[in-house]
C-alpha positions as CSV (number, residue, x, y, z in Angstrom):
1,M,-10.3,-3.8,-14.8
2,Q,-12.8,-2.7,-17.4
3,S,-15.7,-4.2,-15.4
4,A,-14.6,-3.0,-11.9
5,D,-17.3,-1.1,-10.2
6,P,-15.9,1.6,-7.8
7,T,-19.3,2.0,-6.1
8,N,-19.3,-1.7,-5.2
9,P,-15.7,-2.9,-5.0
10,C,-16.0,-6.1,-3.1
11,I,-18.1,-9.3,-3.1
12,K,-19.5,-8.5,0.3
13,Q,-20.8,-5.0,1.2
14,V,-18.1,-2.7,2.5
15,P,-18.3,0.9,4.0
16,Y,-16.1,2.4,1.3
17,T,-16.0,3.0,-2.4
18,G,-13.1,2.9,-4.9
19,I,-10.8,0.4,-6.6
20,Q,-7.1,0.2,-6.7
21,F,-4.7,-0.8,-9.4
22,V,-1.1,0.2,-9.9
23,G,0.4,-1.3,-13.0
24,I,4.0,-1.8,-11.8
25,P,5.6,-5.0,-10.7
26,E,6.9,-3.6,-7.4
27,F,3.4,-2.7,-6.1
28,Q,2.8,-6.1,-4.4
29,S,6.0,-5.9,-2.5
30,F,5.0,-2.4,-1.3
31,G,1.9,-3.9,0.4
32,G,4.1,-6.5,2.1
33,V,6.5,-4.0,3.5
34,V,3.8,-1.6,4.6
35,G,1.8,-4.4,6.1
36,Q,4.7,-5.7,8.1
37,N,5.5,-2.2,9.4
38,I,1.8,-1.7,10.4
39,S,1.8,-5.1,12.2
40,G,4.9,-4.0,14.0
41,A,3.2,-0.8,15.2
42,L,0.2,-2.8,16.4
43,A,2.6,-5.1,18.3
44,G,4.1,-2.0,20.0
45,K,7.3,-2.0,18.0
46,G,7.0,1.7,17.0
47,T,4.5,4.5,16.7
48,V,2.1,4.9,13.8
49,D,4.0,8.0,12.7
50,Q,7.3,6.1,12.8
51,V,6.1,3.2,10.7
52,L,4.3,5.4,8.2
53,K,7.6,7.4,7.7
54,E,9.6,4.2,7.4
55,S,7.0,2.8,4.9
56,Q,7.1,5.9,2.8
57,A,10.9,5.9,2.8
58,A,11.0,2.2,1.8
59,V,8.5,2.7,-1.0
60,G,10.3,5.9,-2.1
61,R,13.7,4.0,-2.3
62,A,12.1,1.2,-4.3
63,V,10.4,3.5,-6.8
64,K,13.6,5.5,-7.3
65,Q,15.7,2.3,-7.7
66,A,13.2,1.1,-10.3
67,G,13.6,4.4,-12.2
68,Y,10.1,5.6,-12.0
69,P,10.6,9.2,-10.9
70,K,11.8,11.3,-13.8
């Protein structure tokens, strides 16, 4: 993390800047849930607004269950 360069975040050139790191064990599962929901929207199984709301709710429940919000 110390050597990450937010102005050049990938091996190949990309049209964005920034890096991402969230130091909680649940973060990887968030990506899985959100990715599956987005795939569903792309397959016509819901609107973008629906899957974003569902994704936010799922992440919110997991964060609360893990005890992160104080």
